[in-house]
ZAMARGU-4260 file (C-alpha; in steps of 0.2 Angstrom, whole numbers, plus 5000, padded with zeros to 4 digits):
<rodrens>
0) 5000/5000/5000 | 5014/5012/5004 | 5022/5010/4987 | 5004/5013/4979 | 5002/5029/4989
5) 5019/5036/4983 | 5013/5036/4965 | 5002/5051/4969 | 5018/5061/4972 | 5019/5062/4953
10) 5002/5071/4950 | 4993/5086/4956 | 4982/5082/4970 | 4965/5091/4972 | 4957/5093/4989
15) 4939/5091/4993 | 4929/5104/5003 | 4936/5106/5021 | 4926/5118/5030 | 4930/5120/5049
20) 4919/5125/5064 | 4924/5140/5073 | 4917/5151/5087 | 4911/5165/5075 | 4900/5165/5060
25) 4903/5168/5041 | 4907/5159/5025 | 4896/5166/5012 | 4910/5173/5002 | 4919/5156/5003
30) 4903/5149/4995 | 4903/5163/4982 | 4921/5160/4978 | 4918/5141/4976 | 4902/5145/4965
35) 4891/5136/4977 | 4873/5140/4982 | 4865/5145/4993 | 4878/5157/4999 | 4876/5156/5018
40) 4884/5162/5034 | 4885/5149/5047 | 4897/5141/5060 | 4909/5135/5046 | 4917/5151/5041
45) 4934/5144/5036 | 4941/5132/5023 | 4957/5124/5028 | 4968/5120/5013 | 4980/5106/5012
50) 4980/5104/5031 | 4989/5090/5041 | 4983/5097/5058 | 4967/5095/5067 | 4956/5109/5073
55) 4955/5112/5092 | 4939/5112/5101 | 4928/5101/5113 | 4915/5090/5106 | 4921/5091/5088
60) 4926/5077/5076 | 4943/5071/5080 | 4949/5073/5062 | 4941/5090/5059 | 4953/5101/5049
65) 4962/5087/5041 | 4962/5088/5022 | 4957/5074/5010 | 4962/5073/4992 | 4954/5065/4977
70) 4963/5050/4970 | 4959/5035/4959 | 4959/5025/4975 | 4946/5036/4982 | 4948/5050/4995
75) 4964/5049/5005 | 4970/5061/5019 | 4984/5071/5013 | 4993/5067/5029 | 4993/5049/5025
80) 5000/5052/5008 | 5014/5063/5015 | 5018/5050/5029 | 5021/5037/5016 | 5037/5046/5010
85) 5040/5063/5017 | 5055/5067/5006 | 5046/5062/4990 | 5030/5073/4994 | 5038/5087/5004
90) 5056/5088/4998 | 5071/5083/5008 | 5074/5100/5016 | 5057/5102/5023 | 5055/5084/5027
95) 5071/5083/5037 | 5069/5100/5046 | 5050/5099/5050 | 5044/5081/5047 | 5027/5089/5041
100) 5022/5103/5029 | 5026/5116/5041 | 5012/5127/5035 | 4993/5129/5036 | 4983/5138/5024
105) 4965/5145/5027 | 4952/5154/5018 | 4942/5164/5031 | 4926/5174/5029 | 4919/5184/5044
110) 4901/5189/5045 | 4905/5195/5063 | 4920/5202/5071 | 4932/5189/5078 | 4936/5189/5096
115) 4952/5199/5101 | 4966/5186/5102 | 4984/5182/5101 | 4995/5167/5095 | 5011/5161/5103
120) 5028/5165/5096 | 5040/5150/5094 | 5048/5153/5111 | 5031/5153/5120 | 5025/5138/5110
125) 5040/5128/5115 | 5041/5133/5133 | 5023/5133/5137 | 5014/5122/5124 | 5028/5110/5120
130) 5026/5114/5102 | 5039/5116/5089 | 5028/5128/5080 | 5020/5144/5086 | 5007/5153/5076
135) 5014/5167/5066 | 5002/5171/5052 | 4998/5182/5038 | 4982/5190/5030 | 4980/5193/5012
140) 4963/5202/5009 | 4954/5195/4994 | 4937/5203/4996 | 4926/5213/5008 | 4908/5217/5011
145) 4898/5229/5022 | 4889/5221/5037 | 4875/5231/5044 | 4883/5247/5037 | 4900/5243/5044
150) 4915/5244/5033 | 4928/5230/5034 | 4942/5233/5047 | 4956/5224/5056 | 4963/5227/5073
155) 4981/5224/5077 | 4995/5230/5089 | 4994/5239/5105 | 4993/5258/5105 | 5005/5269/5114
160) 5002/5268/5133 | 4995/5251/5134 | 5004/5241/5148 | 5002/5223/5154 | 4994/5230/5170
165) 4981/5240/5160 | 4978/5225/5148 | 4975/5213/5162 | 4963/5226/5171 | 4953/5227/5154
170) 4953/5208/5153 | 4947/5205/5171 | 4933/5218/5169 | 4929/5211/5152 | 4929/5229/5145
175) 4928/5225/5127 | 4927/5242/5121 | 4942/5247/5131 | 4952/5232/5124 | 4946/5237/5106
180) 4951/5255/5109 | 4969/5248/5114 | 4972/5242/5097 | 4975/5250/5080 | 4959/5250/5069
185) 4963/5248/5051 | 4951/5249/5036 | 4955/5236/5023 | 4952/5233/5005 | 4956/5219/4993
190) 4975/5217/4990 | 4980/5223/5007 | 4992/5211/5015 | 4998/5210/5034 | 5010/5200/5044
195) 5003/5195/5061 | 5018/5189/5071 | 5016/5178/5086 | 5013/5189/5102 | 5004/5203/5092
200) 4986/5206/5098 | 4973/5207/5084 | 4955/5204/5078 | 4948/5202/5061 | 4932/5213/5059
205) 4916/5209/5050 | 4915/5207/5031 | 4933/5202/5028 | 4937/5188/5016 | 4955/5184/5017
210) 4968/5170/5014 | 4978/5166/5030 | 4994/5157/5028 | 5002/5152/5045 | 5012/5141/5055
215) 5003/5124/5057 | 4995/5125/5074 | 4977/5130/5080 | 4984/5139/5096 | 4974/5154/5100
220) 4973/5164/5116 | 4957/5174/5118 | 4953/5189/5130 | 4934/5189/5126 | 4924/5177/5136
225) 4909/5179/5125 | 4909/5182/5106 | 4901/5197/5098 | 4886/5186/5094 | 4884/5180/5112
230) 4892/5163/5111 | 4901/5159/5128 | 4918/5153/5125 | 4925/5138/5135 | 4940/5141/5146
235) 4950/5129/5135 | 4947/5140/5120 | 4952/5156/5130 | 4968/5150/5137 | 4972/5133/5129
240) 4973/5125/5146 | 4988/5136/5153 | 4977/5147/5164 | 4973/5166/5162 | 4990/5173/5169
245) 5000/5162/5157 | 4988/5167/5143 | 4992/5185/5146 | 5010/5181/5145 | 5008/5176/5127
250) 5005/5194/5122 | 5020/5205/5117 | 5017/5222/5126 | 5027/5233/5113 | 5016/5248/5108
255) 5016/5258/5092 | 5009/5273/5084 | 4998/5269/5069 | 5011/5274/5057 | 5024/5263/5066
260) 5011/5248/5066 | 5008/5250/5047 | 5026/5251/5043 | 5030/5235/5054 | 5016/5224/5048
265) 5008/5230/5032 | 5016/5222/5017 | 5017/5228/4999 | 5017/5215/4985 | 5032/5216/4973
270) 5033/5210/4955 | 5045/5196/4952 | 5042/5195/4933 | 5029/5200/4920 | 5025/5199/4902
275) 5010/5203/4891 | 5001/5187/4897 | 5007/5186/4915 | 5012/5195/4931 | 5020/5185/4945
280) 5020/5195/4962 | 5028/5190/4979 | 5018/5194/4994 | 5025/5186/5009 | 5043/5180/5008
285) 5060/5178/5017 | 5061/5197/5020 | 5045/5195/5032 | 5046/5178/5039 | 5055/5161/5037
290) 5038/5152/5042 | 5030/5152/5025 | 5028/5161/5008 | 5015/5167/4997 | 5015/5174/4979
295) 5001/5177/4966 | 5001/5174/4947 | 4989/5183/4936 | 4988/5173/4920 | 4981/5176/4903
300) 4991/5163/4893 | 5005/5151/4898 | 5018/5151/4912 | 5030/5138/4919 | 5036/5136/4937
305) 5051/5125/4940 | 5053/5115/4955 | 5063/5123/4969 | 5065/5106/4978 | 5050/5107/4989
310) 5031/5106/4988 | 5019/5121/4985 | 5000/5123/4985 | 4990/5131/4971 | 4974/5140/4976
315) 4963/5145/4960 | 4955/5161/4966 | 4949/5166/4949 | 4948/5158/4931 | 4951/5141/4924
320) 4963/5132/4913 | 4975/5117/4913 | 4991/5113/4922 | 5004/5102/4913 | 5017/5091/4922
325) 5025/5074/4918 | 5018/5074/4901 | 5000/5075/4906 | 4987/5089/4907 | 4975/5092/4922
330) 4961/5105/4923 | 4959/5118/4936 | 4945/5130/4939 | 4940/5144/4952 | 4939/5136/4969
335) 4951/5122/4966 | 4965/5119/4979 | 4979/5109/4972 | 4995/5101/4981 | 5010/5100/4970
340) 5023/5088/4978 | 5042/5090/4978 | 5043/5076/4966 | 5035/5086/4952 | 5049/5095/4943
345) 5040/5108/4932 | 5022/5114/4930 | 5016/5124/4916 | 5000/5133/4919 | 4989/5137/4903
350) 4974/5148/4906 | 4958/5147/4896 | 4949/5160/4906 | 4960/5174/4914 | 4966/5167/4931
355) 4972/5173/4947 | 4982/5159/4956 | 4988/5160/4974 | 5004/5150/4977 | 5008/5145/4995
360) 5025/5139/5000 | 5032/5130/5016 | 5044/5137/5028 | 5062/5140/5022
</rodrens>
């Protein structure tokens, strides 16, 4: 069976839908992107892409969050394929250094504001959570919508004057307005990109549809005990079992002016190369983090991507066409999520409808 699984390293692997339950509502713009109807907001506002990690939460299916891919042998968890030969699927460097993909990709659509939260950096994750990964993440805004007249915003970083003592007082008193007012409020539009490093407080506002590329954990510390929609949050989901004081230790209490925050965390895409029929931009790369990479390919024709010795994931945000590798052609369309293993040396994309492809890379 192992050798049978390894044959799938030679072909692009399409994921089936992988919606995940969260404590907030949303998801209609994911349905819209997938061209599925009806377009509804519910408790499954995230699509996890090429995931080999499970979601955290009580009374949830034990394999929730794990991606499955279509094969001639039926649906197979991506993790099972990778585990059959990590170097073949992931590439030697990633396999030896991480033993897993080292990255998690999500499509996230918020109907309501997410709770104010923070994720661990690598030091906290190792010392407190016994994890080799923290949860540094990135946001690439794909679309927005007004909800009850509210424009799409995000919150991030402490304003000047916020201290641990002040933050703890706001948390103990559950002064939500006070906590929100302690963070920078930033209106967003499609194309905006932000790095959210471990330790940085943040919240995603309502009406944001974004791609989130992150370290592969589901560790989130929350300072709101009830969601904006009124859902009571369990202690485990507030502090991940470490207690409230240790949860407060997860925050970095550096503070910034708005201009400093934007300079530190907002990212401007840069063009790698372009022609009459393509533009290839890098969004997140080694200048921002060694945890993952993201680029985008606008295509109205043909473009080849050579192997760099590792895997990557293609998310078809718009358009349709074919990708060619190992002498075969495979169709893609808007909404597809495709794993390209390290064993595939070269892929040529040929659009039949103008396309926007998001290319996600593992840590370097």
